[in-house]
N, C-alpha and C positions, 0 to 999 in steps of 0.2 A: 589809384583808388580814389573815389570821389568823396565828397562830404556826406556823412551818414544821415539819412532821413528815414525815420521809421514811422509807419502808420499801423496802429493797432485798431482794428475795426471789428464790429459785431459780425461774427461768422454766420449769423442767421439772415444774411441778405444785403450786407453793405459792400461786398467785394466789388461790384460794378462801380460804386462811388470811389473806392480806392483806386481801381484801374484807371478811371477818368482823371483823377488827381495826379496819379503817377505820370500819365502821358503828358498832361499839361505842364507839369514841373520839368519833365525831360525835354519838352519843346522849348521851355523858357531858359533852361540851363543845360544845353547839350553837352554830354560827356563830363559834367562837373559833379553829379550827384550819384550816390549809391543808395537807391531807394529800395526799401524792403517793406513788405506788408505782412501782417500776422492777423489772421482771423481768429477770434476767440471761439472756443469749442461750444459755447452755449450763447443764447441771446443775452447780450449785455447792454446794447445801445451805445457801445463805445465807437468813437471816431476820434482817436487821439493822435496828434502829429508831433513828433519829436525831431528837432534839428540839432545835430551834434550834441545829443544828450540833454537838450533843454526842451521841455514841453512848451510848444508855441500855439497849439490849437487843441481845445478839449470840448467835445460835445458833452461829455459828462459834467463839465463846469459851466455849460450854458452857451458855448460857441456855436452849437448846431453843426451842420455839415459845412464843408467848404463849397458853398453853393451860390456865393455872390462874388462879384469882382473885388469888393473891399476885403472880404475874407481871404481871397487868393492873394491879393497884394500884401496883406499882413504876413503871409507865409513867405512871399518873395522877399520882403524887407528883412525878415529874420534870416533867410538863407544868404542874402547878400552880406549881411552883417557877419554871419558865421564864416563865409568865404573870405572876407576881409581879414578876419583874425587868424585864418588857417595858414 
């Protein structure tokens, strides 16, 4: 079983953003992650990424989407740190 990565996203249209991020993370860490996504039942604006129980990206707190290389690299760094502790 891989490192748990959970993405809670707005069920009113963010699923494609979740699937893009999931593929990118799986390409970066093949076989190392257990990624699951959960769409909220109503429009929330959420795009929250938790790595091993720690919130590392929050659209709700102003991080936006994971739509730039620097935001993606922030997730990569958090995952690498969590894998080192595992």
